[in-house]
PDBQT receptor file of N, H, CA, C and O in Angstrom, charges set to zero:
ATOM      1  N   MET A   1      92.825 140.942  63.068  1.00  0.00    +0.000 N 
ATOM      2  CA  MET A   1      93.781 140.346  62.143  1.00  0.00    +0.000 C 
ATOM      3  C   MET A   1      94.735 141.428  61.643  1.00  0.00    +0.000 C 
ATOM      4  O   MET A   1      94.326 142.548  61.338  1.00  0.00    +0.000 OA
ATOM      5  N   LYS A   2      95.990 141.072  61.567  1.00  0.00    +0.000 N 
ATOM      6  H   LYS A   2      96.322 140.161  61.814  1.00  0.00    +0.000 HD
ATOM      7  CA  LYS A   2      97.003 142.031  61.135  1.00  0.00    +0.000 C 
ATOM      8  C   LYS A   2      96.945 142.222  59.624  1.00  0.00    +0.000 C 
ATOM      9  O   LYS A   2      96.594 141.309  58.877  1.00  0.00    +0.000 OA
ATOM     10  N   SER A   3      97.300 143.436  59.192  1.00  0.00    +0.000 N 
ATOM     11  H   SER A   3      97.585 144.177  59.799  1.00  0.00    +0.000 HD
ATOM     12  CA  SER A   3      97.374 143.707  57.752  1.00  0.00    +0.000 C 
ATOM     13  C   SER A   3      98.623 143.033  57.184  1.00  0.00    +0.000 C 
ATOM     14  O   SER A   3      99.526 142.644  57.925  1.00  0.00    +0.000 OA
ATOM     15  N   SER A   4      98.658 142.905  55.877  1.00  0.00    +0.000 N 
ATOM     16  H   SER A   4      97.925 143.221  55.275  1.00  0.00    +0.000 HD
ATOM     17  CA  SER A   4      99.839 142.284  55.260  1.00  0.00    +0.000 C 
ATOM     18  C   SER A   4     101.091 143.108  55.519  1.00  0.00    +0.000 C 
ATOM     19  O   SER A   4     102.189 142.558  55.606  1.00  0.00    +0.000 OA
ATOM     20  N   GLN A   5     100.935 144.429  55.643  1.00  0.00    +0.000 N 
ATOM     21  H   GLN A   5     100.043 144.876  55.572  1.00  0.00    +0.000 HD
ATOM     22  CA  GLN A   5     102.087 145.289  55.957  1.00  0.00    +0.000 C 
ATOM     23  C   GLN A   5     102.603 145.000  57.370  1.00  0.00    +0.000 C 
ATOM     24  O   GLN A   5     103.812 144.958  57.599  1.00  0.00    +0.000 OA
ATOM     25  N   GLU A   6     101.676 144.801  58.314  1.00  0.00    +0.000 N 
ATOM     26  H   GLU A   6     100.694 144.835  58.128  1.00  0.00    +0.000 HD
ATOM     27  CA  GLU A   6     102.084 144.492  59.687  1.00  0.00    +0.000 C 
ATOM     28  C   GLU A   6     102.757 143.116  59.756  1.00  0.00    +0.000 C 
ATOM     29  O   GLU A   6     103.717 142.921  60.503  1.00  0.00    +0.000 OA
ATOM     30  N   ILE A   7     102.248 142.183  58.980  1.00  0.00    +0.000 N 
ATOM     31  H   ILE A   7     101.469 142.341  58.373  1.00  0.00    +0.000 HD
ATOM     32  CA  ILE A   7     102.858 140.849  58.948  1.00  0.00    +0.000 C 
ATOM     33  C   ILE A   7     104.258 140.929  58.339  1.00  0.00    +0.000 C 
ATOM     34  O   ILE A   7     105.190 140.297  58.838  1.00  0.00    +0.000 OA
ATOM     35  N   ASP A   8     104.406 141.701  57.267  1.00  0.00    +0.000 N 
ATOM     36  H   ASP A   8     103.650 142.215  56.862  1.00  0.00    +0.000 HD
ATOM     37  CA  ASP A   8     105.738 141.886  56.674  1.00  0.00    +0.000 C 
ATOM     38  C   ASP A   8     106.701 142.512  57.671  1.00  0.00    +0.000 C 
ATOM     39  O   ASP A   8     107.863 142.113  57.750  1.00  0.00    +0.000 OA
ATOM     40  N   GLN A   9     106.221 143.493  58.433  1.00  0.00    +0.000 N 
ATOM     41  H   GLN A   9     105.277 143.817  58.369  1.00  0.00    +0.000 HD
ATOM     42  CA  GLN A   9     107.068 144.133  59.445  1.00  0.00    +0.000 C 
ATOM     43  C   GLN A   9     107.468 143.118  60.519  1.00  0.00    +0.000 C 
ATOM     44  O   GLN A   9     108.610 143.110  60.979  1.00  0.00    +0.000 OA
ATOM     45  N   LEU A  10     106.533 142.273  60.909  1.00  0.00    +0.000 N 
ATOM     46  H   LEU A  10     105.605 142.278  60.535  1.00  0.00    +0.000 HD
ATOM     47  CA  LEU A  10     106.833 141.231  61.890  1.00  0.00    +0.000 C 
ATOM     48  C   LEU A  10     107.889 140.272  61.347  1.00  0.00    +0.000 C 
ATOM     49  O   LEU A  10     108.852 139.952  62.043  1.00  0.00    +0.000 OA
ATOM     50  N   PHE A  11     107.715 139.815  60.113  1.00  0.00    +0.000 N 
ATOM     51  H   PHE A  11     106.933 140.075  59.547  1.00  0.00    +0.000 HD
ATOM     52  CA  PHE A  11     108.687 138.902  59.505  1.00  0.00    +0.000 C 
ATOM     53  C   PHE A  11     110.068 139.564  59.413  1.00  0.00    +0.000 C 
ATOM     54  O   PHE A  11     111.085 138.929  59.694  1.00  0.00    +0.000 OA
ATOM     55  N   ASN A  12     110.095 140.829  59.022  1.00  0.00    +0.000 N 
ATOM     56  H   ASN A  12     109.268 141.344  58.794  1.00  0.00    +0.000 HD
ATOM     57  CA  ASN A  12     111.368 141.543  58.917  1.00  0.00    +0.000 C 
ATOM     58  C   ASN A  12     112.037 141.676  60.286  1.00  0.00    +0.000 C 
ATOM     59  O   ASN A  12     113.252 141.527  60.411  1.00  0.00    +0.000 OA
ATOM     60  N   ARG A  13     111.215 141.962  61.323  1.00  0.00    +0.000 N 
ATOM     61  H   ARG A  13     110.228 142.082  61.221  1.00  0.00    +0.000 HD
ATOM     62  CA  ARG A  13     111.775 142.104  62.668  1.00  0.00    +0.000 C 
ATOM     63  C   ARG A  13     112.362 140.772  63.146  1.00  0.00    +0.000 C 
ATOM     64  O   ARG A  13     113.454 140.736  63.711  1.00  0.00    +0.000 OA
ATOM     65  N   ILE A  14     111.636 139.694  62.916  1.00  0.00    +0.000 N 
ATOM     66  H   ILE A  14     110.748 139.723  62.456  1.00  0.00    +0.000 HD
ATOM     67  CA  ILE A  14     112.125 138.373  63.328  1.00  0.00    +0.000 C 
ATOM     68  C   ILE A  14     113.398 138.024  62.560  1.00  0.00    +0.000 C 
ATOM     69  O   ILE A  14     114.362 137.542  63.155  1.00  0.00    +0.000 OA
ATOM     70  N   ALA A  15     113.414 138.256  61.264  1.00  0.00    +0.000 N 
ATOM     71  H   ALA A  15     112.631 138.648  60.781  1.00  0.00    +0.000 HD
ATOM     72  CA  ALA A  15     114.603 137.953  60.457  1.00  0.00    +0.000 C 
ATOM     73  C   ALA A  15     115.802 138.766  60.923  1.00  0.00    +0.000 C 
ATOM     74  O   ALA A  15     116.927 138.270  60.974  1.00  0.00    +0.000 OA
ATOM     75  N   ASN A  16     115.538 140.027  61.262  1.00  0.00    +0.000 N 
ATOM     76  H   ASN A  16     114.623 140.430  61.220  1.00  0.00    +0.000 HD
ATOM     77  CA  ASN A  16     116.632 140.895  61.713  1.00  0.00    +0.000 C 
ATOM     78  C   ASN A  16     117.144 140.464  63.075  1.00  0.00    +0.000 C 
ATOM     79  O   ASN A  16     118.355 140.363  63.274  1.00  0.00    +0.000 OA
ATOM     80  N   GLU A  17     116.247 140.210  64.011  1.00  0.00    +0.000 N 
ATOM     81  H   GLU A  17     115.264 140.292  63.849  1.00  0.00    +0.000 HD
ATOM     82  CA  GLU A  17     116.647 139.886  65.381  1.00  0.00    +0.000 C 
ATOM     83  C   GLU A  17     117.290 138.504  65.518  1.00  0.00    +0.000 C 
ATOM     84  O   GLU A  17     118.220 138.321  66.302  1.00  0.00    +0.000 OA
ATOM     85  N   HIS A  18     116.788 137.540  64.751  1.00  0.00    +0.000 N 
ATOM     86  H   HIS A  18     116.032 137.689  64.114  1.00  0.00    +0.000 HD
ATOM     87  CA  HIS A  18     117.243 136.160  64.956  1.00  0.00    +0.000 C 
ATOM     88  C   HIS A  18     118.199 135.654  63.880  1.00  0.00    +0.000 C 
ATOM     89  O   HIS A  18     118.992 134.744  64.123  1.00  0.00    +0.000 OA
ATOM     90  N   LEU A  19     118.119 136.249  62.685  1.00  0.00    +0.000 N 
ATOM     91  H   LEU A  19     117.475 136.987  62.488  1.00  0.00    +0.000 HD
ATOM     92  CA  LEU A  19     118.962 135.757  61.588  1.00  0.00    +0.000 C 
ATOM     93  C   LEU A  19     119.937 136.816  61.093  1.00  0.00    +0.000 C 
ATOM     94  O   LEU A  19     120.751 136.559  60.207  1.00  0.00    +0.000 OA
ATOM     95  N   TYR A  20     119.845 138.023  61.681  1.00  0.00    +0.000 N 
ATOM     96  H   TYR A  20     119.184 138.232  62.401  1.00  0.00    +0.000 HD
ATOM     97  CA  TYR A  20     120.723 139.145  61.312  1.00  0.00    +0.000 C 
ATOM     98  C   TYR A  20     120.596 139.495  59.834  1.00  0.00    +0.000 C 
ATOM     99  O   TYR A  20     121.578 139.869  59.193  1.00  0.00    +0.000 OA
ATOM    100  N   ILE A  21     119.390 139.372  59.299  1.00  0.00    +0.000 N 
ATOM    101  H   ILE A  21     118.593 139.067  59.820  1.00  0.00    +0.000 HD
ATOM    102  CA  ILE A  21     119.087 139.741  57.918  1.00  0.00    +0.000 C 
ATOM    103  C   ILE A  21     118.356 141.080  57.968  1.00  0.00    +0.000 C 
ATOM    104  O   ILE A  21     117.318 141.201  58.620  1.00  0.00    +0.000 OA
ATOM    105  N   GLU A  22     118.895 142.083  57.281  1.00  0.00    +0.000 N 
ATOM    106  H   GLU A  22     119.738 141.985  56.752  1.00  0.00    +0.000 HD
ATOM    107  CA  GLU A  22     118.353 143.437  57.379  1.00  0.00    +0.000 C 
ATOM    108  C   GLU A  22     116.980 143.581  56.749  1.00  0.00    +0.000 C 
ATOM    109  O   GLU A  22     116.136 144.306  57.275  1.00  0.00    +0.000 OA
ATOM    110  N   THR A  23     116.741 142.911  55.641  1.00  0.00    +0.000 N 
ATOM    111  H   THR A  23     117.427 142.322  55.214  1.00  0.00    +0.000 HD
ATOM    112  CA  THR A  23     115.459 143.030  54.962  1.00  0.00    +0.000 C 
ATOM    113  C   THR A  23     115.116 141.724  54.265  1.00  0.00    +0.000 C 
ATOM    114  O   THR A  23     116.004 140.956  53.895  1.00  0.00    +0.000 OA
ATOM    115  N   LEU A  24     113.838 141.477  54.091  1.00  0.00    +0.000 N 
ATOM    116  H   LEU A  24     113.116 142.100  54.392  1.00  0.00    +0.000 HD
ATOM    117  CA  LEU A  24     113.387 140.299  53.350  1.00  0.00    +0.000 C 
ATOM    118  C   LEU A  24     112.955 140.683  51.936  1.00  0.00    +0.000 C 
ATOM    119  O   LEU A  24     112.448 139.852  51.182  1.00  0.00    +0.000 OA
ATOM    120  N   GLU A  25     113.165 141.956  51.587  1.00  0.00    +0.000 N 
ATOM    121  H   GLU A  25     113.577 142.631  52.200  1.00  0.00    +0.000 HD
ATOM    122  CA  GLU A  25     112.879 142.408  50.224  1.00  0.00    +0.000 C 
ATOM    123  C   GLU A  25     113.945 141.863  49.278  1.00  0.00    +0.000 C 
ATOM    124  O   GLU A  25     115.129 141.856  49.615  1.00  0.00    +0.000 OA
ATOM    125  N   THR A  26     113.533 141.410  48.107  1.00  0.00    +0.000 N 
ATOM    126  H   THR A  26     112.571 141.416  47.834  1.00  0.00    +0.000 HD
ATOM    127  CA  THR A  26     114.477 140.933  47.105  1.00  0.00    +0.000 C 
ATOM    128  C   THR A  26     115.348 142.092  46.643  1.00  0.00    +0.000 C 
ATOM    129  O   THR A  26     114.844 143.152  46.273  1.00  0.00    +0.000 OA
ATOM    130  N   GLN A  27     116.658 141.882  46.668  1.00  0.00    +0.000 N 
ATOM    131  H   GLN A  27     117.068 141.021  46.969  1.00  0.00    +0.000 HD
ATOM    132  CA  GLN A  27     117.607 142.938  46.301  1.00  0.00    +0.000 C 
ATOM    133  C   GLN A  27     118.216 142.705  44.907  1.00  0.00    +0.000 C 
ATOM    134  O   GLN A  27     118.882 143.583  44.358  1.00  0.00    +0.000 OA
ATOM    135  N   HIS A  28     117.982 141.522  44.350  1.00  0.00    +0.000 N 
ATOM    136  H   HIS A  28     117.441 140.808  44.796  1.00  0.00    +0.000 HD
ATOM    137  CA  HIS A  28     118.542 141.135  43.044  1.00  0.00    +0.000 C 
ATOM    138  C   HIS A  28     120.070 141.148  43.049  1.00  0.00    +0.000 C 
ATOM    139  O   HIS A  28     120.706 141.433  42.035  1.00  0.00    +0.000 OA
ATOM    140  N   ARG A  29     120.641 140.838  44.202  1.00  0.00    +0.000 N 
ATOM    141  H   ARG A  29     120.124 140.606  45.026  1.00  0.00    +0.000 HD
ATOM    142  CA  ARG A  29     122.094 140.699  44.345  1.00  0.00    +0.000 C 
ATOM    143  C   ARG A  29     122.314 139.494  45.251  1.00  0.00    +0.000 C 
ATOM    144  O   ARG A  29     121.820 139.442  46.377  1.00  0.00    +0.000 OA
ATOM    145  N   ASP A  30     123.064 138.533  44.736  1.00  0.00    +0.000 N 
ATOM    146  H   ASP A  30     123.466 138.576  43.821  1.00  0.00    +0.000 HD
ATOM    147  CA  ASP A  30     123.244 137.274  45.467  1.00  0.00    +0.000 C 
ATOM    148  C   ASP A  30     123.699 137.485  46.908  1.00  0.00    +0.000 C 
ATOM    149  O   ASP A  30     123.179 136.846  47.822  1.00  0.00    +0.000 OA
ATOM    150  N   ARG A  31     124.660 138.373  47.113  1.00  0.00    +0.000 N 
ATOM    151  H   ARG A  31     125.082 138.893  46.370  1.00  0.00    +0.000 HD
ATOM    152  CA  ARG A  31     125.193 138.542  48.475  1.00  0.00    +0.000 C 
ATOM    153  C   ARG A  31     124.171 139.154  49.426  1.00  0.00    +0.000 C 
ATOM    154  O   ARG A  31     124.321 139.056  50.643  1.00  0.00    +0.000 OA
ATOM    155  N   LEU A  32     123.124 139.790  48.873  1.00  0.00    +0.000 N 
ATOM    156  H   LEU A  32     123.002 139.870  47.883  1.00  0.00    +0.000 HD
ATOM    157  CA  LEU A  32     122.075 140.365  49.719  1.00  0.00    +0.000 C 
ATOM    158  C   LEU A  32     120.838 139.469  49.811  1.00  0.00    +0.000 C 
ATOM    159  O   LEU A  32     120.070 139.567  50.768  1.00  0.00    +0.000 OA
ATOM    160  N   ASP A  33     120.646 138.604  48.826  1.00  0.00    +0.000 N 
ATOM    161  H   ASP A  33     121.270 138.524  48.049  1.00  0.00    +0.000 HD
ATOM    162  CA  ASP A  33     119.441 137.758  48.780  1.00  0.00    +0.000 C 
ATOM    163  C   ASP A  33     119.655 136.358  49.340  1.00  0.00    +0.000 C 
ATOM    164  O   ASP A  33     118.682 135.672  49.653  1.00  0.00    +0.000 OA
ATOM    165  N   PHE A  34     120.894 135.923  49.472  1.00  0.00    +0.000 N 
ATOM    166  H   PHE A  34     121.684 136.481  49.217  1.00  0.00    +0.000 HD
ATOM    167  CA  PHE A  34     121.177 134.597  50.018  1.00  0.00    +0.000 C 
ATOM    168  C   PHE A  34     122.033 134.770  51.272  1.00  0.00    +0.000 C 
ATOM    169  O   PHE A  34     123.012 135.516  51.286  1.00  0.00    +0.000 OA
ATOM    170  N   HIS A  35     121.626 134.048  52.334  1.00  0.00    +0.000 N 
ATOM    171  H   HIS A  35     120.830 133.442  52.323  1.00  0.00    +0.000 HD
ATOM    172  CA  HIS A  35     122.314 134.184  53.608  1.00  0.00    +0.000 C 
ATOM    173  C   HIS A  35     122.671 132.812  54.163  1.00  0.00    +0.000 C 
ATOM    174  O   HIS A  35     121.914 131.851  54.018  1.00  0.00    +0.000 OA
ATOM    175  N   GLU A  36     123.817 132.738  54.791  1.00  0.00    +0.000 N 
ATOM    176  H   GLU A  36     124.431 133.518  54.908  1.00  0.00    +0.000 HD
ATOM    177  CA  GLU A  36     124.202 131.531  55.503  1.00  0.00    +0.000 C 
ATOM    178  C   GLU A  36     123.848 131.772  56.965  1.00  0.00    +0.000 C 
ATOM    179  O   GLU A  36     124.381 132.681  57.600  1.00  0.00    +0.000 OA
ATOM    180  N   VAL A  37     122.947 130.953  57.492  1.00  0.00    +0.000 N 
ATOM    181  H   VAL A  37     122.514 130.214  56.976  1.00  0.00    +0.000 HD
ATOM    182  CA  VAL A  37     122.498 131.164  58.872  1.00  0.00    +0.000 C 
ATOM    183  C   VAL A  37     122.654 129.874  59.663  1.00  0.00    +0.000 C 
ATOM    184  O   VAL A  37     122.623 128.774  59.111  1.00  0.00    +0.000 OA
ATOM    185  N   ALA A  38     122.818 130.038  60.954  1.00  0.00    +0.000 N 
ATOM    186  H   ALA A  38     122.843 130.932  61.402  1.00  0.00    +0.000 HD
ATOM    187  CA  ALA A  38     122.966 128.884  61.847  1.00  0.00    +0.000 C 
ATOM    188  C   ALA A  38     121.600 128.243  62.098  1.00  0.00    +0.000 C 
ATOM    189  O   ALA A  38     120.570 128.917  62.083  1.00  0.00    +0.000 OA
ATOM    190  N   VAL A  39     121.613 126.944  62.327  1.00  0.00    +0.000 N 
ATOM    191  H   VAL A  39     122.450 126.396  62.339  1.00  0.00    +0.000 HD
ATOM    192  CA  VAL A  39     120.354 126.244  62.578  1.00  0.00    +0.000 C 
ATOM    193  C   VAL A  39     119.674 126.763  63.845  1.00  0.00    +0.000 C 
ATOM    194  O   VAL A  39     118.445 126.791  63.914  1.00  0.00    +0.000 OA
ATOM    195  N   TRP A  40     120.453 127.173  64.846  1.00  0.00    +0.000 N 
ATOM    196  H   TRP A  40     121.451 127.150  64.790  1.00  0.00    +0.000 HD
ATOM    197  CA  TRP A  40     119.847 127.696  66.066  1.00  0.00    +0.000 C 
ATOM    198  C   TRP A  40     119.180 129.044  65.812  1.00  0.00    +0.000 C 
ATOM    199  O   TRP A  40     118.208 129.394  66.481  1.00  0.00    +0.000 OA
ATOM    200  N   GLY A  41     119.699 129.797  64.848  1.00  0.00    +0.000 N 
ATOM    201  H   GLY A  41     120.489 129.512  64.304  1.00  0.00    +0.000 HD
ATOM    202  CA  GLY A  41     119.043 131.048  64.464  1.00  0.00    +0.000 C 
ATOM    203  C   GLY A  41     117.706 130.775  63.796  1.00  0.00    +0.000 C 
ATOM    204  O   GLY A  41     116.717 131.461  64.054  1.00  0.00    +0.000 OA
ATOM    205  N   ILE A  42     117.688 129.762  62.933  1.00  0.00    +0.000 N 
ATOM    206  H   ILE A  42     118.491 129.205  62.724  1.00  0.00    +0.000 HD
ATOM    207  CA  ILE A  42     116.436 129.378  62.273  1.00  0.00    +0.000 C 
ATOM    208  C   ILE A  42     115.426 128.905  63.316  1.00  0.00    +0.000 C 
ATOM    209  O   ILE A  42     114.249 129.260  63.257  1.00  0.00    +0.000 OA
ATOM    210  N   LYS A  43     115.893 128.104  64.268  1.00  0.00    +0.000 N 
ATOM    211  H   LYS A  43     116.849 127.816  64.316  1.00  0.00    +0.000 HD
ATOM    212  CA  LYS A  43     114.998 127.611  65.314  1.00  0.00    +0.000 C 
ATOM    213  C   LYS A  43     114.428 128.771  66.127  1.00  0.00    +0.000 C 
ATOM    214  O   LYS A  43     113.234 128.786  66.429  1.00  0.00    +0.000 OA
ATOM    215  N   CYS A  44     115.261 129.735  66.481  1.00  0.00    +0.000 N 
ATOM    216  H   CYS A  44     116.230 129.723  66.236  1.00  0.00    +0.000 HD
ATOM    217  CA  CYS A  44     114.795 130.895  67.237  1.00  0.00    +0.000 C 
ATOM    218  C   CYS A  44     113.799 131.727  66.420  1.00  0.00    +0.000 C 
ATOM    219  O   CYS A  44     112.799 132.207  66.955  1.00  0.00    +0.000 OA
ATOM    220  N   ALA A  45     114.076 131.893  65.127  1.00  0.00    +0.000 N 
ATOM    221  H   ALA A  45     114.888 131.504  64.692  1.00  0.00    +0.000 HD
ATOM    222  CA  ALA A  45     113.171 132.657  64.264  1.00  0.00    +0.000 C 
ATOM    223  C   ALA A  45     111.822 131.956  64.151  1.00  0.00    +0.000 C 
ATOM    224  O   ALA A  45     110.778 132.606  64.213  1.00  0.00    +0.000 OA
ATOM    225  N   LEU A  46     111.834 130.645  63.986  1.00  0.00    +0.000 N 
ATOM    226  H   LEU A  46     112.682 130.116  63.935  1.00  0.00    +0.000 HD
ATOM    227  CA  LEU A  46     110.580 129.896  63.901  1.00  0.00    +0.000 C 
ATOM    228  C   LEU A  46     109.817 129.962  65.221  1.00  0.00    +0.000 C 
ATOM    229  O   LEU A  46     108.593 130.086  65.224  1.00  0.00    +0.000 OA
ATOM    230  N   ALA A  47     110.535 129.878  66.343  1.00  0.00    +0.000 N 
ATOM    231  H   ALA A  47     111.530 129.777  66.340  1.00  0.00    +0.000 HD
ATOM    232  CA  ALA A  47     109.881 129.972  67.650  1.00  0.00    +0.000 C 
ATOM    233  C   ALA A  47     109.256 131.354  67.830  1.00  0.00    +0.000 C 
ATOM    234  O   ALA A  47     108.155 131.467  68.370  1.00  0.00    +0.000 OA
ATOM    235  N   ALA A  48     109.942 132.400  67.388  1.00  0.00    +0.000 N 
ATOM    236  H   ALA A  48     110.836 132.308  66.950  1.00  0.00    +0.000 HD
ATOM    237  CA  ALA A  48     109.400 133.755  67.483  1.00  0.00    +0.000 C 
ATOM    238  C   ALA A  48     108.153 133.901  66.619  1.00  0.00    +0.000 C 
ATOM    239  O   ALA A  48     107.181 134.534  67.032  1.00  0.00    +0.000 OA
ATOM    240  N   ALA A  49     108.175 133.321  65.425  1.00  0.00    +0.000 N 
ATOM    241  H   ALA A  49     108.965 132.807  65.089  1.00  0.00    +0.000 HD
ATOM    242  CA  ALA A  49     107.003 133.383  64.541  1.00  0.00    +0.000 C 
ATOM    243  C   ALA A  49     105.834 132.607  65.152  1.00  0.00    +0.000 C 
ATOM    244  O   ALA A  49     104.688 133.052  65.095  1.00  0.00    +0.000 OA
ATOM    245  N   TYR A  50     106.131 131.455  65.729  1.00  0.00    +0.000 N 
ATOM    246  H   TYR A  50     107.062 131.093  65.774  1.00  0.00    +0.000 HD
ATOM    247  CA  TYR A  50     105.087 130.656  66.385  1.00  0.00    +0.000 C 
ATOM    248  C   TYR A  50     104.487 131.436  67.556  1.00  0.00    +0.000 C 
ATOM    249  O   TYR A  50     103.267 131.492  67.709  1.00  0.00    +0.000 OA
ATOM    250  N   ALA A  51     105.345 132.036  68.378  1.00  0.00    +0.000 N 
ATOM    251  H   ALA A  51     106.336 131.991  68.253  1.00  0.00    +0.000 HD
ATOM    252  CA  ALA A  51     104.864 132.803  69.534  1.00  0.00    +0.000 C 
ATOM    253  C   ALA A  51     104.015 133.989  69.090  1.00  0.00    +0.000 C 
ATOM    254  O   ALA A  51     102.999 134.291  69.716  1.00  0.00    +0.000 OA
ATOM    255  N   ALA A  52     104.415 134.654  68.031  1.00  0.00    +0.000 N 
ATOM    256  H   ALA A  52     105.240 134.409  67.522  1.00  0.00    +0.000 HD
ATOM    257  CA  ALA A  52     103.635 135.785  67.522  1.00  0.00    +0.000 C 
ATOM    258  C   ALA A  52     102.271 135.314  67.016  1.00  0.00    +0.000 C 
ATOM    259  O   ALA A  52     101.260 135.977  67.247  1.00  0.00    +0.000 OA
ATOM    260  N   GLY A  53     102.241 134.187  66.336  1.00  0.00    +0.000 N 
ATOM    261  H   GLY A  53     103.062 133.648  66.148  1.00  0.00    +0.000 HD
ATOM    262  CA  GLY A  53     100.971 133.643  65.846  1.00  0.00    +0.000 C 
ATOM    263  C   GLY A  53     100.064 133.213  66.990  1.00  0.00    +0.000 C 
ATOM    264  O   GLY A  53      98.854 133.436  66.956  1.00  0.00    +0.000 OA
ATOM    265  N   LEU A  54     100.656 132.601  67.992  1.00  0.00    +0.000 N 
ATOM    266  H   LEU A  54     101.639 132.420  68.020  1.00  0.00    +0.000 HD
ATOM    267  CA  LEU A  54      99.892 132.174  69.162  1.00  0.00    +0.000 C 
ATOM    268  C   LEU A  54      99.308 133.378  69.897  1.00  0.00    +0.000 C 
ATOM    269  O   LEU A  54      98.146 133.360  70.304  1.00  0.00    +0.000 OA
ATOM    270  N   ALA A  55     100.108 134.413  70.062  1.00  0.00    +0.000 N 
ATOM    271  H   ALA A  55     101.052 134.429  69.732  1.00  0.00    +0.000 HD
ATOM    272  CA  ALA A  55      99.643 135.628  70.738  1.00  0.00    +0.000 C 
ATOM    273  C   ALA A  55      98.505 136.265  69.948  1.00  0.00    +0.000 C 
ATOM    274  O   ALA A  55      97.521 136.719  70.532  1.00  0.00    +0.000 OA
ATOM    275  N   GLU A  56      98.633 136.301  68.634  1.00  0.00    +0.000 N 
ATOM    276  H   GLU A  56      99.432 135.932  68.159  1.00  0.00    +0.000 HD
ATOM    277  CA  GLU A  56      97.580 136.873  67.789  1.00  0.00    +0.000 C 
ATOM    278  C   GLU A  56      96.296 136.050  67.904  1.00  0.00    +0.000 C 
ATOM    279  O   GLU A  56      95.204 136.615  67.977  1.00  0.00    +0.000 OA
ATOM    280  N   ALA A  57      96.417 134.733  67.920  1.00  0.00    +0.000 N 
ATOM    281  H   ALA A  57      97.304 134.274  67.860  1.00  0.00    +0.000 HD
ATOM    282  CA  ALA A  57      95.242 133.864  68.042  1.00  0.00    +0.000 C 
ATOM    283  C   ALA A  57      94.545 134.078  69.384  1.00  0.00    +0.000 C 
ATOM    284  O   ALA A  57      93.316 134.109  69.449  1.00  0.00    +0.000 OA
ATOM    285  N   LYS A  58      95.327 134.227  70.455  1.00  0.00    +0.000 N 
ATOM    286  H   LYS A  58      96.325 134.202  70.403  1.00  0.00    +0.000 HD
ATOM    287  CA  LYS A  58      94.736 134.468  71.775  1.00  0.00    +0.000 C 
ATOM    288  C   LYS A  58      94.025 135.816  71.813  1.00  0.00    +0.000 C 
ATOM    289  O   LYS A  58      92.962 135.957  72.417  1.00  0.00    +0.000 OA
ATOM    290  N   LYS A  59      94.634 136.807  71.154  1.00  0.00    +0.000 N 
ATOM    291  H   LYS A  59      95.498 136.692  70.663  1.00  0.00    +0.000 HD
ATOM    292  CA  LYS A  59      94.013 138.131  71.102  1.00  0.00    +0.000 C 
ATOM    293  C   LYS A  59      92.687 138.072  70.352  1.00  0.00    +0.000 C 
ATOM    294  O   LYS A  59      91.703 138.673  70.782  1.00  0.00    +0.000 OA
ATOM    295  N   LEU A  60      92.656 137.357  69.242  1.00  0.00    +0.000 N 
ATOM    296  H   LEU A  60      93.456 136.869  68.892  1.00  0.00    +0.000 HD
ATOM    297  CA  LEU A  60      91.423 137.210  68.467  1.00  0.00    +0.000 C 
ATOM    298  C   LEU A  60      90.366 136.457  69.260  1.00  0.00    +0.000 C 
ATOM    299  O   LEU A  60      89.190 136.823  69.260  1.00  0.00    +0.000 OA
ATOM    300  N   GLN A  61      90.801 135.400  69.935  1.00  0.00    +0.000 N 
ATOM    301  H   GLN A  61      91.756 135.102  69.935  1.00  0.00    +0.000 HD
ATOM    302  CA  GLN A  61      89.870 134.602  70.729  1.00  0.00    +0.000 C 
ATOM    303  C   GLN A  61      89.279 135.447  71.860  1.00  0.00    +0.000 C 
ATOM    304  O   GLN A  61      88.083 135.351  72.139  1.00  0.00    +0.000 OA
ATOM    305  N   ALA A  62      90.099 136.268  72.510  1.00  0.00    +0.000 N 
ATOM    306  H   ALA A  62      91.069 136.346  72.284  1.00  0.00    +0.000 HD
ATOM    307  CA  ALA A  62      89.613 137.127  73.595  1.00  0.00    +0.000 C 
ATOM    308  C   ALA A  62      88.622 138.153  73.074  1.00  0.00    +0.000 C 
ATOM    309  O   ALA A  62      87.617 138.428  73.730  1.00  0.00    +0.000 OA
ATOM    310  N   SER A  63      88.888 138.723  71.905  1.00  0.00    +0.000 N 
ATOM    311  H   SER A  63      89.704 138.499  71.372  1.00  0.00    +0.000 HD
ATOM    312  CA  SER A  63      87.971 139.730  71.360  1.00  0.00    +0.000 C 
ATOM    313  C   SER A  63      86.658 139.091  70.921  1.00  0.00    +0.000 C 
ATOM    314  O   SER A  63      85.605 139.722  71.011  1.00  0.00    +0.000 OA
ATOM    315  N   GLU A  64      86.708 137.847  70.449  1.00  0.00    +0.000 N 
ATOM    316  H   GLU A  64      87.563 137.334  70.376  1.00  0.00    +0.000 HD
ATOM    317  CA  GLU A  64      85.472 137.149  70.071  1.00  0.00    +0.000 C 
ATOM    318  C   GLU A  64      84.653 136.794  71.304  1.00  0.00    +0.000 C 
ATOM    319  O   GLU A  64      83.423 136.822  71.264  1.00  0.00    +0.000 OA
ATOM    320  N   THR A  65      85.330 136.459  72.399  1.00  0.00    +0.000 N 
ATOM    321  H   THR A  65      86.329 136.436  72.431  1.00  0.00    +0.000 HD
ATOM    322  CA  THR A  65      84.647 136.105  73.645  1.00  0.00    +0.000 C 
ATOM    323  C   THR A  65      83.922 137.315  74.233  1.00  0.00    +0.000 C 
ATOM    324  O   THR A  65      82.833 137.187  74.791  1.00  0.00    +0.000 OA
ATOM    325  N   GLN A  66      84.541 138.492  74.100  1.00  0.00    +0.000 N 
ATOM    326  H   GLN A  66      85.426 138.596  73.646  1.00  0.00    +0.000 HD
ATOM    327  CA  GLN A  66      83.956 139.718  74.639  1.00  0.00    +0.000 C 
ATOM    328  C   GLN A  66      82.748 140.185  73.847  1.00  0.00    +0.000 C 
ATOM    329  O   GLN A  66      81.875 140.863  74.389  1.00  0.00    +0.000 OA
ATOM    330  N   SER A  67      82.688 139.824  72.557  1.00  0.00    +0.000 N 
ATOM    331  H   SER A  67      83.397 139.272  72.117  1.00  0.00    +0.000 HD
ATOM    332  CA  SER A  67      81.564 140.329  71.744  1.00  0.00    +0.000 C 
ATOM    333  C   SER A  67      80.421 139.354  71.665  1.00  0.00    +0.000 C 
ATOM    334  O   SER A  67      79.411 139.637  71.021  1.00  0.00    +0.000 OA
TER     335      SER A  67
């Protein structure tokens, strides 16, 4: 299982790659905390998150099978 830091890094990478958002940390500035994004970007980001979760589940299942 990934640590919360690894999950945050994954979320940040997905947001950056698919939504062009540099960070998911709250900046307390409207122009940095609110973004206008395309629906296809959201769909791609959700698909990337789903794929990452699926890959993690398969990895866990494989390690449980081996032990």
